[in-house]
C-alpha positions as a printed NumPy array, in Angstrom:
array([[ 77.626,  73.383, 103.953],
       [ 80.507,  73.011, 106.392],
       [ 82.767,  76.012, 106.948],
       [ 86.459,  75.309, 106.848],
       [ 88.642,  77.231, 109.265],
       [ 92.073,  77.489, 107.681],
       [ 95.101,  78.273, 109.801],
       [ 98.221,  79.752, 108.227],
       [101.698,  79.753, 109.685],
       [104.178,  82.329, 108.472],
       [107.427,  84.026, 109.37 ],
       [108.655,  87.619, 109.267],
       [112.399,  88.25 , 109.057],
       [113.623,  91.824, 109.48 ],
       [116.728,  93.444, 108.011],
       [118.817,  92.295, 110.991],
       [117.636,  88.695, 110.413],
       [115.547,  88.657, 113.589],
       [112.511,  86.446, 113.068],
       [108.932,  86.493, 114.3  ],
       [106.577,  83.541, 113.84 ],
       [102.837,  84.056, 113.397],
       [ 99.865,  81.712, 113.275],
       [ 96.434,  83.031, 112.313],
       [ 93.123,  82.126, 110.77 ],
       [ 92.982,  83.118, 107.115],
       [ 89.723,  83.929, 105.337],
       [ 88.239,  81.241, 103.14 ],
       [ 85.374,  83.167, 101.511],
       [ 84.603,  80.465,  98.938],
       [ 84.684,  77.662, 101.542],
       [ 87.286,  75.742,  99.562],
       [ 88.638,  72.438, 100.762],
       [ 92.133,  72.764, 102.227],
       [ 93.902,  71.286,  99.19 ],
       [ 92.073,  73.653,  96.824],
       [ 92.703,  76.644,  99.052],
       [ 96.403,  75.779,  99.304],
       [ 96.69 ,  75.505,  95.51 ],
       [ 95.009,  78.898,  95.137],
       [ 97.158,  80.472,  97.859],
       [100.425,  79.095,  96.489],
       [ 99.576,  80.686,  93.134],
       [ 99.459,  84.077,  94.918],
       [102.97 ,  83.785,  96.399],
       [105.863,  86.023,  95.41 ],
       [108.818,  83.92 ,  94.209],
       [106.874,  80.818,  95.328],
       [107.647,  81.629,  98.973],
       [106.553,  85.099, 100.145],
       [103.376,  87.108, 100.544],
       [102.181,  90.392, 102.028],
       [ 99.94 ,  89.566, 105.009],
       [ 97.771,  92.679, 104.639],
       [ 96.748,  91.456, 101.163],
       [ 94.993,  88.545, 102.888],
       [ 93.571,  90.356, 105.909],
       [ 96.402,  89.195, 108.177],
       [ 98.704,  91.116, 110.461],
       [102.416,  91.359, 109.787],
       [104.531,  90.484, 112.805],
       [106.697,  93.477, 113.578],
       [109.462,  94.408, 115.968],
       [109.224,  97.732, 117.851],
       [112.248,  99.128, 115.996],
       [110.723,  98.742, 112.514],
       [112.453, 100.95 , 109.944],
       [110.408, 101.291, 106.719],
       [113.564, 102.292, 104.813],
       [115.243,  99.007, 105.669],
       [112.527,  96.508, 106.555],
       [109.792,  95.187, 104.288],
       [106.239,  93.853, 104.34 ],
       [106.887,  90.379, 102.965],
       [106.482,  87.273, 105.102],
       [107.571,  83.739, 104.371],
       [104.798,  81.194, 103.961],
       [105.287,  78.093, 106.127],
       [102.12 ,  75.993, 105.909],
       [ 98.353,  75.791, 106.029],
       [ 96.266,  73.6  , 108.318],
       [ 92.57 ,  73.144, 108.986],
       [ 90.293,  73.213, 112.008],
       [ 86.619,  72.324, 111.872]])
């Protein structure tokens, strides 16, 4: 069985509207095809757009001046891709 390496692109935007882009490999424990994984992942999104990276084993991009009273943990989902 072929393992599928799925790459996710996402964006963090802090309270001052500064943005950080991130690209990372996301776990695919059930070895789903990309289209099936994307359908599953999109069903996990908050307001059909956002997610908490830590919930998926990913890091949240963060600026050095992070203020937990103002900033948040949500990131904006951009897209998924696949590498073999």
